[in-house]
VOGU-3710 file (C-alpha; in Angstrom, 3 decimals, decimal comma):
1> xxxxxxxxxx> 83,228/123,070/98,370  81,236/119,893/98,539  79,999/118,218/95,412  76,420/119,130/94,505  73,968/116,363/95,263  72,437/114,490/92,400  68,769/115,092/91,752  66,640/112,285/93,180  63,937/110,553/91,210  61,205/108,006/91,853
11> xxxxxxxxxx> 60,013/106,057/88,807  56,573/104,450/88,663  55,450/102,057/85,931  53,782/98,659/85,916  56,019/97,504/83,038  59,381/96,169/84,325  61,080/96,850/80,968  60,027/100,507/81,078  61,286/100,848/84,659  64,639/99,427/83,561
21> xxxxxxxxxx> 64,806/101,747/80,531  63,911/104,819/82,589  66,469/103,915/85,226  69,182/103,481/82,573  68,407/106,875/81,026  68,287/108,599/84,415  71,538/107,095/85,699  73,256/108,030/82,419  72,220/111,647/83,034  73,572/111,545/86,602
31> xxxxxxxxxx> 70,217/111,400/88,361  69,889/109,270/91,470  67,052/106,745/91,220  65,964/106,523/94,850  62,901/104,399/94,287  60,987/102,241/91,848  57,344/101,272/92,090  55,076/99,207/89,881  51,794/100,686/91,142  50,445/103,925/92,531
41> xxxxxxxxxx> 49,905/102,749/96,094  53,545/101,685/96,399  54,684/104,968/94,835  52,722/106,994/97,388  54,241/104,970/100,246  57,789/105,401/98,882  57,276/109,139/98,298  56,129/109,432/101,901  59,378/107,857/103,106  61,777/109,774/100,858
51> xxxxxxxxxx> 61,786/113,216/99,238  62,250/112,831/95,496  62,935/115,897/93,363  61,105/114,285/90,450  58,558/111,503/90,171  57,935/110,002/86,734  54,524/108,312/86,788  52,961/106,125/84,108  49,286/106,874/83,532  47,929/103,362/82,900
61> xxxxxxxxxx> 48,525/101,197/85,955  46,447/98,784/88,015  44,810/100,404/91,033  45,488/104,133/91,086  46,079/105,654/87,658  48,865/108,188/87,124  46,761/111,260/87,896  45,357/109,731/91,082  48,897/108,731/92,101  50,092/112,279/91,399
71> xxxxxxxxxx> 47,283/113,738/93,525  48,171/111,539/96,506  51,887/112,293/96,196  51,393/116,071/95,812  49,353/116,012/99,023  52,364/114,710/100,971  55,260/116,036/98,830  54,071/119,329/97,293  57,629/120,370/96,371  58,265/117,243/94,295
81> xxxxxxxxxx> 57,857/117,687/90,564  55,580/115,125/88,941  55,875/114,131/85,303  53,044/112,050/83,888  54,406/109,609/81,323  51,972/107,942/78,924  51,582/106,435/75,468  48,068/107,906/75,462  47,551/111,433/74,163  46,653/112,987/77,509
91> xxxxxxxxxx> 48,593/116,236/77,345  45,518/118,453/76,931  43,568/116,451/79,513  46,194/117,002/82,225  47,332/120,502/81,232  46,772/122,725/84,221  46,044/119,841/86,595  47,448/120,924/89,972  49,130/117,577/90,654  50,815/117,185/87,252
101> xxxxxxxxxx> 53,772/119,468/86,533  54,775/118,005/83,166  53,535/115,519/80,595  55,735/113,409/78,357  54,838/110,891/75,685  56,023/107,441/76,685  58,824/106,195/74,502  60,074/109,657/73,470  63,547/109,301/74,955  64,877/112,440/73,231
111> xxxxxxxxxx> 62,149/114,516/74,827  62,835/112,821/78,166  66,510/113,755/77,932  65,587/117,348/77,028  63,170/117,604/79,980  65,755/116,118/82,351  68,224/118,797/81,239  65,602/121,513/81,814  64,813/120,226/85,292  68,507/120,023/86,172
121> xxxxxxx> 68,966/123,672/85,110  65,957/124,705/87,206  67,499/123,007/90,264  71,044/124,273/89,654  71,704/126,804/92,395  75,183/127,600/91,106  73,851/128,725/87,709
//
């Protein structure tokens, strides 16, 4: 049998330190970071070129905000899961939004690790 592919992720944040932190956490959990973007327009372009399993999008960015970025990406990659990541308390505002699959408070690395484990289980075809 061939080795199962690692789940692919695109990370989007205008803060370079947060991109680096997210990438470190993701790589530690055996995710493949296939793209990094520091604004929504770049994220949409990258998502159009590749097929990420998960896109982690910061809400507050110059240009397109996280929800607008999610809407554009869902239009071209409807199967990709989009997690909005913000220090702002937006969970109720985005609950049920068709382009946002999950919300996570920025900086809550324990919750991020828990969500990554959940997503991995959801994608695990071998059970």
